[in-house]
ChimeraX commands (.cxc) that place a marker at each C-alpha (Angstrom):
marker #1 position 117.57,107.59,108.42 radius 0.5
marker #1 position 116.95,103.88,109.40 radius 0.5
marker #1 position 114.76,103.71,112.44 radius 0.5
marker #1 position 114.69,99.89,112.82 radius 0.5
marker #1 position 116.47,97.06,111.31 radius 0.5
marker #1 position 115.02,93.45,111.14 radius 0.5
marker #1 position 116.51,90.30,109.33 radius 0.5
marker #1 position 115.26,91.46,106.10 radius 0.5
marker #1 position 114.06,94.94,106.24 radius 0.5
marker #1 position 115.38,98.43,106.97 radius 0.5
marker #1 position 112.66,100.75,108.36 radius 0.5
marker #1 position 113.61,104.14,107.54 radius 0.5
marker #1 position 112.54,107.53,106.86 radius 0.5
marker #1 position 110.94,108.52,103.42 radius 0.5
marker #1 position 113.23,111.20,101.70 radius 0.5
marker #1 position 112.52,113.56,98.89 radius 0.5
marker #1 position 115.01,111.43,96.68 radius 0.5
marker #1 position 113.26,111.10,93.30 radius 0.5
marker #1 position 113.28,107.28,93.74 radius 0.5
marker #1 position 111.43,107.47,97.05 radius 0.5
marker #1 position 108.81,110.03,95.70 radius 0.5
marker #1 position 108.18,107.87,92.59 radius 0.5
marker #1 position 107.60,104.70,94.91 radius 0.5
marker #1 position 105.22,107.05,97.18 radius 0.5
marker #1 position 103.37,107.69,93.92 radius 0.5
marker #1 position 103.41,104.29,92.59 radius 0.5
marker #1 position 101.86,102.85,95.96 radius 0.5
marker #1 position 99.31,105.78,96.49 radius 0.5
marker #1 position 98.11,105.94,93.03 radius 0.5
marker #1 position 97.01,102.44,92.95 radius 0.5
marker #1 position 93.31,101.81,93.68 radius 0.5
marker #1 position 93.97,98.33,95.03 radius 0.5
marker #1 position 96.08,99.93,97.84 radius 0.5
marker #1 position 94.38,103.15,98.43 radius 0.5
marker #1 position 90.64,101.58,98.41 radius 0.5
marker #1 position 91.21,100.32,102.08 radius 0.5
marker #1 position 92.36,103.83,103.27 radius 0.5
marker #1 position 89.71,106.54,103.38 radius 0.5
marker #1 position 92.23,109.46,103.18 radius 0.5
marker #1 position 91.35,112.63,101.23 radius 0.5
marker #1 position 93.56,112.88,98.19 radius 0.5
marker #1 position 93.88,109.24,97.59 radius 0.5
marker #1 position 94.41,107.41,95.06 radius 0.5
marker #1 position 97.02,110.13,93.77 radius 0.5
marker #1 position 96.50,111.24,90.26 radius 0.5
marker #1 position 99.62,113.26,89.78 radius 0.5
marker #1 position 103.22,112.50,90.62 radius 0.5
marker #1 position 103.64,115.95,92.48 radius 0.5
marker #1 position 101.32,114.56,95.09 radius 0.5
marker #1 position 104.05,112.27,96.27 radius 0.5
marker #1 position 106.08,115.34,97.75 radius 0.5
marker #1 position 102.89,116.73,99.14 radius 0.5
marker #1 position 102.25,113.23,101.05 radius 0.5
marker #1 position 105.73,113.15,102.28 radius 0.5
marker #1 position 105.50,116.87,103.52 radius 0.5
marker #1 position 102.37,115.83,105.26 radius 0.5
marker #1 position 103.85,112.95,107.22 radius 0.5
marker #1 position 107.03,114.80,108.04 radius 0.5
marker #1 position 104.97,117.75,109.48 radius 0.5
marker #1 position 102.70,115.32,111.33 radius 0.5
marker #1 position 105.52,113.78,113.12 radius 0.5
marker #1 position 108.00,116.63,113.52 radius 0.5
marker #1 position 107.64,116.76,117.37 radius 0.5
marker #1 position 107.51,113.11,117.96 radius 0.5
marker #1 position 111.35,112.93,118.31 radius 0.5
marker #1 position 111.30,109.75,116.02 radius 0.5
marker #1 position 109.08,107.64,118.39 radius 0.5
marker #1 position 106.31,107.91,115.89 radius 0.5
marker #1 position 106.33,107.99,112.14 radius 0.5
marker #1 position 105.44,107.12,108.79 radius 0.5
marker #1 position 108.36,105.01,107.39 radius 0.5
marker #1 position 109.56,103.25,104.09 radius 0.5
marker #1 position 109.95,99.46,104.52 radius 0.5
marker #1 position 113.18,98.97,102.50 radius 0.5
marker #1 position 114.13,95.33,101.70 radius 0.5
marker #1 position 117.78,95.03,102.65 radius 0.5
marker #1 position 119.01,92.59,100.16 radius 0.5
marker #1 position 117.44,94.55,97.00 radius 0.5
marker #1 position 117.05,98.27,98.22 radius 0.5
marker #1 position 113.52,97.82,96.85 radius 0.5
marker #1 position 110.90,99.76,98.86 radius 0.5
marker #1 position 108.11,97.34,99.79 radius 0.5
marker #1 position 105.73,100.01,101.21 radius 0.5
marker #1 position 104.99,102.10,104.14 radius 0.5
marker #1 position 104.80,101.20,107.95 radius 0.5
marker #1 position 103.43,103.78,110.71 radius 0.5
marker #1 position 103.16,103.90,114.10 radius 0.5
marker #1 position 101.38,106.87,115.54 radius 0.5
marker #1 position 98.56,107.99,118.07 radius 0.5
marker #1 position 95.23,107.46,116.68 radius 0.5
marker #1 position 93.25,110.72,115.63 radius 0.5
marker #1 position 89.83,110.73,117.69 radius 0.5
marker #1 position 86.65,110.95,116.47 radius 0.5
marker #1 position 87.14,114.48,115.39 radius 0.5
marker #1 position 89.58,113.24,112.92 radius 0.5
marker #1 position 92.49,115.30,114.02 radius 0.5
marker #1 position 92.91,115.35,117.86 radius 0.5
marker #1 position 95.56,112.90,119.10 radius 0.5
marker #1 position 94.35,110.16,121.40 radius 0.5
marker #1 position 96.55,108.19,123.88 radius 0.5
marker #1 position 95.69,104.96,121.65 radius 0.5
marker #1 position 98.81,104.09,119.41 radius 0.5
marker #1 position 98.09,102.56,116.02 radius 0.5
marker #1 position 100.41,100.34,113.74 radius 0.5
marker #1 position 99.65,100.19,110.19 radius 0.5
marker #1 position 101.06,99.34,106.74 radius 0.5
marker #1 position 100.43,99.87,103.08 radius 0.5
marker #1 position 102.40,97.65,100.72 radius 0.5
marker #1 position 102.94,98.05,97.00 radius 0.5
marker #1 position 101.26,94.86,95.34 radius 0.5
marker #1 position 104.72,93.79,94.17 radius 0.5
marker #1 position 105.58,93.17,97.80 radius 0.5
marker #1 position 102.40,91.28,99.01 radius 0.5
marker #1 position 102.70,87.90,100.45 radius 0.5
marker #1 position 106.39,88.02,101.45 radius 0.5
marker #1 position 105.63,88.85,105.13 radius 0.5
marker #1 position 107.10,92.26,105.13 radius 0.5
marker #1 position 104.10,93.83,106.66 radius 0.5
marker #1 position 104.21,91.43,109.57 radius 0.5
marker #1 position 108.01,91.76,110.08 radius 0.5
marker #1 position 107.92,95.32,109.80 radius 0.5
marker #1 position 104.88,96.01,112.23 radius 0.5
marker #1 position 106.48,93.29,114.83 radius 0.5
marker #1 position 109.70,95.45,115.12 radius 0.5
marker #1 position 107.84,98.48,115.63 radius 0.5
marker #1 position 105.63,96.97,118.29 radius 0.5
marker #1 position 108.35,95.72,120.23 radius 0.5
marker #1 position 110.18,98.96,120.13 radius 0.5
marker #1 position 107.01,100.65,121.27 radius 0.5
marker #1 position 106.30,98.19,124.18 radius 0.5
marker #1 position 109.76,98.63,125.19 radius 0.5
marker #1 position 108.89,102.36,126.01 radius 0.5
marker #1 position 106.18,101.25,128.39 radius 0.5
marker #1 position 103.18,101.49,126.08 radius 0.5
marker #1 position 100.65,98.60,127.17 radius 0.5
marker #1 position 98.61,98.16,124.23 radius 0.5
marker #1 position 98.82,98.87,120.53 radius 0.5
marker #1 position 95.95,98.85,117.99 radius 0.5
marker #1 position 95.55,98.18,114.33 radius 0.5
marker #1 position 92.24,99.56,112.58 radius 0.5
marker #1 position 91.39,98.01,109.26 radius 0.5
marker #1 position 88.46,98.69,106.92 radius 0.5
marker #1 position 85.96,96.02,106.97 radius 0.5
marker #1 position 86.66,93.48,103.95 radius 0.5
marker #1 position 90.46,94.07,103.97 radius 0.5
marker #1 position 90.96,90.21,104.84 radius 0.5
marker #1 position 94.80,90.45,104.10 radius 0.5
marker #1 position 95.46,93.35,106.46 radius 0.5
marker #1 position 93.11,91.26,109.01 radius 0.5
marker #1 position 95.45,88.34,108.58 radius 0.5
marker #1 position 98.59,90.33,109.34 radius 0.5
marker #1 position 96.91,91.44,112.67 radius 0.5
marker #1 position 96.36,87.87,113.42 radius 0.5
marker #1 position 99.85,86.79,112.61 radius 0.5
marker #1 position 100.90,89.62,114.96 radius 0.5
marker #1 position 99.02,87.96,117.74 radius 0.5
marker #1 position 96.58,90.86,117.87 radius 0.5
marker #1 position 93.16,89.99,119.26 radius 0.5
marker #1 position 89.94,91.23,117.17 radius 0.5
marker #1 position 87.73,93.40,119.62 radius 0.5
marker #1 position 85.08,93.89,116.82 radius 0.5
marker #1 position 84.23,97.04,115.04 radius 0.5
marker #1 position 84.93,100.31,116.61 radius 0.5
marker #1 position 84.15,104.09,115.71 radius 0.5
marker #1 position 86.41,105.63,118.31 radius 0.5
marker #1 position 88.90,107.19,115.75 radius 0.5
marker #1 position 89.11,108.68,112.21 radius 0.5
marker #1 position 86.27,110.77,112.59 radius 0.5
marker #1 position 83.74,107.90,113.70 radius 0.5
marker #1 position 84.65,105.63,110.74 radius 0.5
marker #1 position 83.56,102.07,111.51 radius 0.5
marker #1 position 86.77,100.01,111.64 radius 0.5
marker #1 position 87.45,96.60,112.58 radius 0.5
marker #1 position 89.98,96.84,115.52 radius 0.5
marker #1 position 92.66,94.57,116.81 radius 0.5
marker #1 position 94.79,95.04,120.02 radius 0.5
marker #1 position 97.94,93.52,121.18 radius 0.5
marker #1 position 98.40,93.93,125.08 radius 0.5
marker link #1:1,2 radius 0.2
marker link #1:2,3 radius 0.2
marker link #1:3,4 radius 0.2
marker link #1:4,5 radius 0.2
marker link #1:5,6 radius 0.2
marker link #1:6,7 radius 0.2
marker link #1:7,8 radius 0.2
marker link #1:8,9 radius 0.2
marker link #1:9,10 radius 0.2
marker link #1:10,11 radius 0.2
marker link #1:11,12 radius 0.2
marker link #1:12,13 radius 0.2
marker link #1:13,14 radius 0.2
marker link #1:14,15 radius 0.2
marker link #1:15,16 radius 0.2
marker link #1:16,17 radius 0.2
marker link #1:17,18 radius 0.2
marker link #1:18,19 radius 0.2
marker link #1:19,20 radius 0.2
marker link #1:20,21 radius 0.2
marker link #1:21,22 radius 0.2
marker link #1:22,23 radius 0.2
marker link #1:23,24 radius 0.2
marker link #1:24,25 radius 0.2
marker link #1:25,26 radius 0.2
marker link #1:26,27 radius 0.2
marker link #1:27,28 radius 0.2
marker link #1:28,29 radius 0.2
marker link #1:29,30 radius 0.2
marker link #1:30,31 radius 0.2
marker link #1:31,32 radius 0.2
marker link #1:32,33 radius 0.2
marker link #1:33,34 radius 0.2
marker link #1:34,35 radius 0.2
marker link #1:35,36 radius 0.2
marker link #1:36,37 radius 0.2
marker link #1:37,38 radius 0.2
marker link #1:38,39 radius 0.2
marker link #1:39,40 radius 0.2
marker link #1:40,41 radius 0.2
marker link #1:41,42 radius 0.2
marker link #1:42,43 radius 0.2
marker link #1:43,44 radius 0.2
marker link #1:44,45 radius 0.2
marker link #1:45,46 radius 0.2
marker link #1:46,47 radius 0.2
marker link #1:47,48 radius 0.2
marker link #1:48,49 radius 0.2
marker link #1:49,50 radius 0.2
marker link #1:50,51 radius 0.2
marker link #1:51,52 radius 0.2
marker link #1:52,53 radius 0.2
marker link #1:53,54 radius 0.2
marker link #1:54,55 radius 0.2
marker link #1:55,56 radius 0.2
marker link #1:56,57 radius 0.2
marker link #1:57,58 radius 0.2
marker link #1:58,59 radius 0.2
marker link #1:59,60 radius 0.2
marker link #1:60,61 radius 0.2
marker link #1:61,62 radius 0.2
marker link #1:62,63 radius 0.2
marker link #1:63,64 radius 0.2
marker link #1:64,65 radius 0.2
marker link #1:65,66 radius 0.2
marker link #1:66,67 radius 0.2
marker link #1:67,68 radius 0.2
marker link #1:68,69 radius 0.2
marker link #1:69,70 radius 0.2
marker link #1:70,71 radius 0.2
marker link #1:71,72 radius 0.2
marker link #1:72,73 radius 0.2
marker link #1:73,74 radius 0.2
marker link #1:74,75 radius 0.2
marker link #1:75,76 radius 0.2
marker link #1:76,77 radius 0.2
marker link #1:77,78 radius 0.2
marker link #1:78,79 radius 0.2
marker link #1:79,80 radius 0.2
marker link #1:80,81 radius 0.2
marker link #1:81,82 radius 0.2
marker link #1:82,83 radius 0.2
marker link #1:83,84 radius 0.2
marker link #1:84,85 radius 0.2
marker link #1:85,86 radius 0.2
marker link #1:86,87 radius 0.2
marker link #1:87,88 radius 0.2
marker link #1:88,89 radius 0.2
marker link #1:89,90 radius 0.2
marker link #1:90,91 radius 0.2
marker link #1:91,92 radius 0.2
marker link #1:92,93 radius 0.2
marker link #1:93,94 radius 0.2
marker link #1:94,95 radius 0.2
marker link #1:95,96 radius 0.2
marker link #1:96,97 radius 0.2
marker link #1:97,98 radius 0.2
marker link #1:98,99 radius 0.2
marker link #1:99,100 radius 0.2
marker link #1:100,101 radius 0.2
marker link #1:101,102 radius 0.2
marker link #1:102,103 radius 0.2
marker link #1:103,104 radius 0.2
marker link #1:104,105 radius 0.2
marker link #1:105,106 radius 0.2
marker link #1:106,107 radius 0.2
marker link #1:107,108 radius 0.2
marker link #1:108,109 radius 0.2
marker link #1:109,110 radius 0.2
marker link #1:110,111 radius 0.2
marker link #1:111,112 radius 0.2
marker link #1:112,113 radius 0.2
marker link #1:113,114 radius 0.2
marker link #1:114,115 radius 0.2
marker link #1:115,116 radius 0.2
marker link #1:116,117 radius 0.2
marker link #1:117,118 radius 0.2
marker link #1:118,119 radius 0.2
marker link #1:119,120 radius 0.2
marker link #1:120,121 radius 0.2
marker link #1:121,122 radius 0.2
marker link #1:122,123 radius 0.2
marker link #1:123,124 radius 0.2
marker link #1:124,125 radius 0.2
marker link #1:125,126 radius 0.2
marker link #1:126,127 radius 0.2
marker link #1:127,128 radius 0.2
marker link #1:128,129 radius 0.2
marker link #1:129,130 radius 0.2
marker link #1:130,131 radius 0.2
marker link #1:131,132 radius 0.2
marker link #1:132,133 radius 0.2
marker link #1:133,134 radius 0.2
marker link #1:134,135 radius 0.2
marker link #1:135,136 radius 0.2
marker link #1:136,137 radius 0.2
marker link #1:137,138 radius 0.2
marker link #1:138,139 radius 0.2
marker link #1:139,140 radius 0.2
marker link #1:140,141 radius 0.2
marker link #1:141,142 radius 0.2
marker link #1:142,143 radius 0.2
marker link #1:143,144 radius 0.2
marker link #1:144,145 radius 0.2
marker link #1:145,146 radius 0.2
marker link #1:146,147 radius 0.2
marker link #1:147,148 radius 0.2
marker link #1:148,149 radius 0.2
marker link #1:149,150 radius 0.2
marker link #1:150,151 radius 0.2
marker link #1:151,152 radius 0.2
marker link #1:152,153 radius 0.2
marker link #1:153,154 radius 0.2
marker link #1:154,155 radius 0.2
marker link #1:155,156 radius 0.2
marker link #1:156,157 radius 0.2
marker link #1:157,158 radius 0.2
marker link #1:158,159 radius 0.2
marker link #1:159,160 radius 0.2
marker link #1:160,161 radius 0.2
marker link #1:161,162 radius 0.2
marker link #1:162,163 radius 0.2
marker link #1:163,164 radius 0.2
marker link #1:164,165 radius 0.2
marker link #1:165,166 radius 0.2
marker link #1:166,167 radius 0.2
marker link #1:167,168 radius 0.2
marker link #1:168,169 radius 0.2
marker link #1:169,170 radius 0.2
marker link #1:170,171 radius 0.2
marker link #1:171,172 radius 0.2
marker link #1:172,173 radius 0.2
marker link #1:173,174 radius 0.2
marker link #1:174,175 radius 0.2
marker link #1:175,176 radius 0.2
marker link #1:176,177 radius 0.2
marker link #1:177,178 radius 0.2
view
């Protein structure tokens, strides 16, 4: 199901189609992608982990009625999936409890870096979320991940320093858009 369409992209649900599962594995098995994500089980080492990751995303967002999610970024002209974009409540310091703070994020395959897809996808989700009445949206970035921090700046987000409010207290560069 397509959630948002932009000039160049379809933001859609990831599926259990073999092509989607292969792309999930291809993205999340790469150290150059996962080194910025402090997520247990990454990088993936077996293709079967893609189906497990998809189930995790589906379960995490099952009660969100489409407002929040982890979606595929599909390039409309080619049908190629560039990566993942997400919009969700940030997990608190305990790493699990949802906070009222909303996060936008992205993870792109290296073959899709440098095309503006992360900015375009995030911008569309931010606009959609602001339309619901949300007053601020965060992006949290691992220290040193300059490309993601550049996306935050292109989105007009303000850097508010390193914070430890979320993700189990991990110190993350924090950006906000109000």
